[in-house]
NUFISE-529296 format. One record per residue (C-alpha): x, z, y; residue number from 1; residue in three letters. Coordinates in steps of 0.5 Angstrom, whole numbers. Layout:
N
(pt (X Z Y) NUM "ALA"),
...
END
This chain:
174
(pt (18 19 -32) 1 "UNK"),
(pt (17 16 -39) 2 "UNK"),
(pt (16 9 -38) 3 "UNK"),
(pt (12 5 -44) 4 "UNK"),
(pt (9 -2 -45) 5 "UNK"),
(pt (2 1 -43) 6 "UNK"),
(pt (4 4 -36) 7 "UNK"),
(pt (8 -3 -35) 8 "UNK"),
(pt (2 -7 -36) 9 "UNK"),
(pt (-2 -3 -32) 10 "UNK"),
(pt (3 -3 -26) 11 "UNK"),
(pt (3 -11 -27) 12 "UNK"),
(pt (-5 -11 -27) 13 "UNK"),
(pt (-4 -7 -20) 14 "UNK"),
(pt (1 -12 -18) 15 "UNK"),
(pt (-4 -18 -20) 16 "UNK"),
(pt (-10 -15 -16) 17 "UNK"),
(pt (-6 -13 -10) 18 "UNK"),
(pt (-3 -20 -9) 19 "UNK"),
(pt (-10 -24 -11) 20 "UNK"),
(pt (-14 -20 -7) 21 "UNK"),
(pt (-9 -20 -1) 22 "UNK"),
(pt (-9 -28 -2) 23 "UNK"),
(pt (-16 -29 -3) 24 "UNK"),
(pt (-18 -25 4) 25 "UNK"),
(pt (-12 -29 7) 26 "UNK"),
(pt (-16 -29 14) 27 "UNK"),
(pt (-16 -22 15) 28 "UNK"),
(pt (-10 -20 11) 29 "UNK"),
(pt (-4 -23 15) 30 "UNK"),
(pt (-2 -22 22) 31 "UNK"),
(pt (-2 -16 27) 32 "UNK"),
(pt (-9 -14 26) 33 "UNK"),
(pt (-9 -14 18) 34 "UNK"),
(pt (-15 -11 14) 35 "UNK"),
(pt (-12 -12 8) 36 "UNK"),
(pt (-17 -9 3) 37 "UNK"),
(pt (-12 -9 -2) 38 "UNK"),
(pt (-8 -3 1) 39 "UNK"),
(pt (-14 1 -2) 40 "UNK"),
(pt (-9 1 -8) 41 "UNK"),
(pt (-4 4 -4) 42 "UNK"),
(pt (-7 11 -6) 43 "UNK"),
(pt (-6 9 -14) 44 "UNK"),
(pt (1 13 -14) 45 "UNK"),
(pt (-2 19 -12) 46 "UNK"),
(pt (-5 19 -19) 47 "UNK"),
(pt (-1 14 -23) 48 "UNK"),
(pt (6 14 -20) 49 "UNK"),
(pt (9 8 -24) 50 "UNK"),
(pt (4 4 -20) 51 "UNK"),
(pt (8 4 -14) 52 "UNK"),
(pt (12 -1 -17) 53 "UNK"),
(pt (6 -6 -18) 54 "UNK"),
(pt (4 -5 -11) 55 "UNK"),
(pt (11 -7 -9) 56 "UNK"),
(pt (11 -13 -13) 57 "UNK"),
(pt (4 -15 -11) 58 "UNK"),
(pt (6 -14 -4) 59 "UNK"),
(pt (12 -19 -5) 60 "UNK"),
(pt (8 -24 -8) 61 "UNK"),
(pt (3 -24 -3) 62 "UNK"),
(pt (8 -24 3) 63 "UNK"),
(pt (11 -30 1) 64 "UNK"),
(pt (4 -33 4) 65 "UNK"),
(pt (6 -30 11) 66 "UNK"),
(pt (7 -34 17) 67 "UNK"),
(pt (12 -29 19) 68 "UNK"),
(pt (17 -31 13) 69 "UNK"),
(pt (22 -28 9) 70 "UNK"),
(pt (23 -22 14) 71 "UNK"),
(pt (16 -20 12) 72 "UNK"),
(pt (17 -21 5) 73 "UNK"),
(pt (23 -16 6) 74 "UNK"),
(pt (20 -11 11) 75 "UNK"),
(pt (13 -11 8) 76 "UNK"),
(pt (15 -10 1) 77 "UNK"),
(pt (20 -4 4) 78 "UNK"),
(pt (14 -1 7) 79 "UNK"),
(pt (10 -1 1) 80 "UNK"),
(pt (16 2 -3) 81 "UNK"),
(pt (17 7 2) 82 "UNK"),
(pt (10 9 2) 83 "UNK"),
(pt (8 9 -5) 84 "UNK"),
(pt (14 13 -7) 85 "UNK"),
(pt (12 18 -1) 86 "UNK"),
(pt (5 18 -4) 87 "UNK"),
(pt (7 19 -11) 88 "UNK"),
(pt (11 25 -8) 89 "UNK"),
(pt (5 28 -5) 90 "UNK"),
(pt (1 27 -11) 91 "UNK"),
(pt (6 31 -15) 92 "UNK"),
(pt (5 37 -10) 93 "UNK"),
(pt (-2 38 -11) 94 "UNK"),
(pt (-9 34 -12) 95 "UNK"),
(pt (-13 38 -7) 96 "UNK"),
(pt (-17 34 -1) 97 "UNK"),
(pt (-12 36 4) 98 "UNK"),
(pt (-7 33 -1) 99 "UNK"),
(pt (-11 27 -2) 100 "UNK"),
(pt (-12 26 6) 101 "UNK"),
(pt (-4 27 7) 102 "UNK"),
(pt (-3 21 1) 103 "UNK"),
(pt (-7 16 5) 104 "UNK"),
(pt (-2 17 11) 105 "UNK"),
(pt (5 14 9) 106 "UNK"),
(pt (2 7 8) 107 "UNK"),
(pt (0 8 16) 108 "UNK"),
(pt (6 10 18) 109 "UNK"),
(pt (11 6 14) 110 "UNK"),
(pt (7 -1 15) 111 "UNK"),
(pt (6 1 23) 112 "UNK"),
(pt (14 2 24) 113 "UNK"),
(pt (16 -4 19) 114 "UNK"),
(pt (11 -9 19) 115 "UNK"),
(pt (10 -8 26) 116 "UNK"),
(pt (18 -9 27) 117 "UNK"),
(pt (18 -15 22) 118 "UNK"),
(pt (12 -18 27) 119 "UNK"),
(pt (16 -17 33) 120 "UNK"),
(pt (23 -20 30) 121 "UNK"),
(pt (19 -26 28) 122 "UNK"),
(pt (15 -27 34) 123 "UNK"),
(pt (18 -25 40) 124 "UNK"),
(pt (26 -23 38) 125 "UNK"),
(pt (28 -23 46) 126 "UNK"),
(pt (22 -18 47) 127 "UNK"),
(pt (23 -14 41) 128 "UNK"),
(pt (21 -7 44) 129 "UNK"),
(pt (15 -9 48) 130 "UNK"),
(pt (12 -13 42) 131 "UNK"),
(pt (14 -8 37) 132 "UNK"),
(pt (10 -3 41) 133 "UNK"),
(pt (4 -7 41) 134 "UNK"),
(pt (5 -10 34) 135 "UNK"),
(pt (6 -3 31) 136 "UNK"),
(pt (0 0 34) 137 "UNK"),
(pt (-4 -5 32) 138 "UNK"),
(pt (-2 -5 24) 139 "UNK"),
(pt (-2 2 24) 140 "UNK"),
(pt (-9 2 27) 141 "UNK"),
(pt (-11 -3 22) 142 "UNK"),
(pt (-8 1 16) 143 "UNK"),
(pt (-11 7 18) 144 "UNK"),
(pt (-18 4 18) 145 "UNK"),
(pt (-17 2 11) 146 "UNK"),
(pt (-14 8 8) 147 "UNK"),
(pt (-18 13 11) 148 "UNK"),
(pt (-25 9 12) 149 "UNK"),
(pt (-24 6 5) 150 "UNK"),
(pt (-18 9 0) 151 "UNK"),
(pt (-19 16 2) 152 "UNK"),
(pt (-27 17 0) 153 "UNK"),
(pt (-25 13 -6) 154 "UNK"),
(pt (-19 17 -8) 155 "UNK"),
(pt (-24 23 -7) 156 "UNK"),
(pt (-29 20 -12) 157 "UNK"),
(pt (-25 17 -17) 158 "UNK"),
(pt (-23 24 -21) 159 "UNK"),
(pt (-30 25 -22) 160 "UNK"),
(pt (-31 19 -25) 161 "UNK"),
(pt (-31 19 -33) 162 "UNK"),
(pt (-27 13 -34) 163 "UNK"),
(pt (-22 15 -29) 164 "UNK"),
(pt (-21 22 -32) 165 "UNK"),
(pt (-20 18 -39) 166 "UNK"),
(pt (-15 14 -35) 167 "UNK"),
(pt (-11 20 -32) 168 "UNK"),
(pt (-11 23 -39) 169 "UNK"),
(pt (-9 17 -42) 170 "UNK"),
(pt (-3 16 -37) 171 "UNK"),
(pt (-1 23 -36) 172 "UNK"),
(pt (6 24 -34) 173 "UNK"),
(pt (10 27 -40) 174 "UNK"),
END
């Protein structure tokens, strides 16, 4: 992947939007049931692989406000990194409707497992397994709602939009 100032700037904008949106909507962005509207941006690496790094940086910044502390910064950011890299890989396989649906799945899986574990570690270390089971399912279901009710339809629509077509040409991988 060729790195350019333009790509780094777009990744930085993604980081700023992710962090700002998460913090602005803090009451629904943190906790075992978290409807992080900013997670809609997790579909971007499907189209623009370099935005994965912006998502990770935005997640680190947003998770600094988390009540779960450093464990959420570490685990949540790792979940975002793994999800973004997997989503990017799916995007390289193809851009059919099926690929788009598949690209929405990594954030659900990685956040369910890693953020569920982070919440369990931070809140109930002595009862980790039951806390992990409950928190992991809650986080995964919350993420599923965001990714499939919001991000999926947006991801289907965007490639048809004129401005997005221009962005895809401008930021095409070389």
